[in-house]
N, C-alpha and C positions, 0 to 999 in steps of 0.2 A: 224305708217302706220302698218296696220293690212296686215297678211300674205295671200295672196287669192289661195295658192296651194288648191288645190280642192280634196275630201274626198273622191276618189276612190271607198268604200265601199259603200257611199253613191246612190240611182238610182239621173239618171241624175237629176231631176226638184228640186230633193232636195238639187242638188249642186248648181242648178242655186238662190234655195233660199237664201242660206248661204252665196251665190257670194254677193245679193242685201244686206244681213245681212252687212256683214263687208267692204258695201264701201262708201266712206265718197269725197270727193273735195278732199281734198289731194293725193287716189290713182286714178285716174279717168283713167289714162293710161291703167289699167288691164283691161278694158273692149276690149281690141282687144285679151285678150286671150281668152276671153270667145264666145267674137261676132266676129264674118266672114266679114272678108272689104263691100262687099255686103249685107249686114244686111238690112230687112224692118224693121222700126220697128212702129207699130198704137198703138194709143190708143184714146182716146175720142178727146183730142183738136190737134193731131197732124200725120202728116205720115214724118218719117224722112227713109232718103235713105243714105245709107253707115255707118261705126264704127266710122269715121272719124267726120261727121254731128251731130252722137247719144252721142260723148262723147263730143260732144261742147252744144246738149242741154239738159246732166247727168250734167254739169258744171251749166248752170245756176241754173240747177233745185234744185242743194247741195247746190250753194252758201247761202243760208240762211235758210240752212235747219239745225233744232237747233237737232233732233232730227228722227231718221227712223227705225222701226223694223216690219218686215215679220214673220208672223203665219201664217203656211200652214198647210190648212183642211183636204183637197183630193189630188190627182194627180191621176192619169193616163197618161201612154206610152205605144205606144205599133211602132214600127219600128221608124223613126226620124221624130214623131210628140207625142206631148204630153202638156197636160194644166193640172194646176194647181190653188186650187182657196185657197185664204191667210186672212187672214184680218192684215191691214198696220194702224201701229200706229206711226205717225206721230206729230209733231212739225214744224211749220214753224212760222217767225215774221210776215209774211204780210198776214198769215189766220189765223183767229178767235184771236187776240193778240197772235200766240202762243203757246196757250193752247194746250195738246195734243187732237190728234182728229185721232178717229179710222173710218175706212172702209173696207168694204167688197170689193173685186173683184177675177177676174180671170185672169187666161197669158194664151197664145195660143204659142206653139216654136214649131217651124221646125229645125232642126238642119242637115246640111253642111255632107255630107264624109268626111272630116277635123277634125268633132266632133266638130265643134264650130258650135253658134245658127246664122241661115240663117234669120229668121223670128222670131217677139216679136210681139206679138198683147196682149196688154192689155184691159181690160172690166171693167167696175166700171162705178156707179153715177156720175159724175161731179158734182152734185146738192150736196152729202156727200163729195165733196171732199172741194170744196170750196161755191160756191154758199150763202149757208145756213149759212155760216161764215162771208158774209156782210152782214153791217146794214139793208137797204132797201131790197136788193133781199134775205135776208135770210128771211123775215115777209113774201114778196109774197112770197117765193118758200112755205116757212106753209102753209099759204093760200089756194096755190093750191092743197097741197097736203092732209090735212084736205077735202077739198069742194069732193075732187076723191075719200077719202074711202068711204065720207056717201053717194056717186053719187050709 
């Protein structure tokens, strides 16, 4: 199990990325150190309220995740709000037959007065994450993208 002690010399946004790079299905309970109990988590598929529900969601997401690593691109923080753009490289048994996939995304965060994250919203292209790696939908998605690029 990874040690999740945050490097206090790092900006909070990079601490956030460091946290996710050390996260696994074996140490999900540590999310309560990062997230406020009333956190709201939003991504292109879900809206989750509360750190207990977020832990359950991440448990399901990490259950068959073979590899996941985030690389920071740019970040900006002002007061208790921040944004970080990233590239995620991952492999999951149910997506793309377990091959390594890279997607670009961005996370918007807000911190509670106690220093824990109270709002987390991920932005990424769901097509890049899932749809293009499914046999029929992948073909259809590629056709739509090609047609839109030529329009």
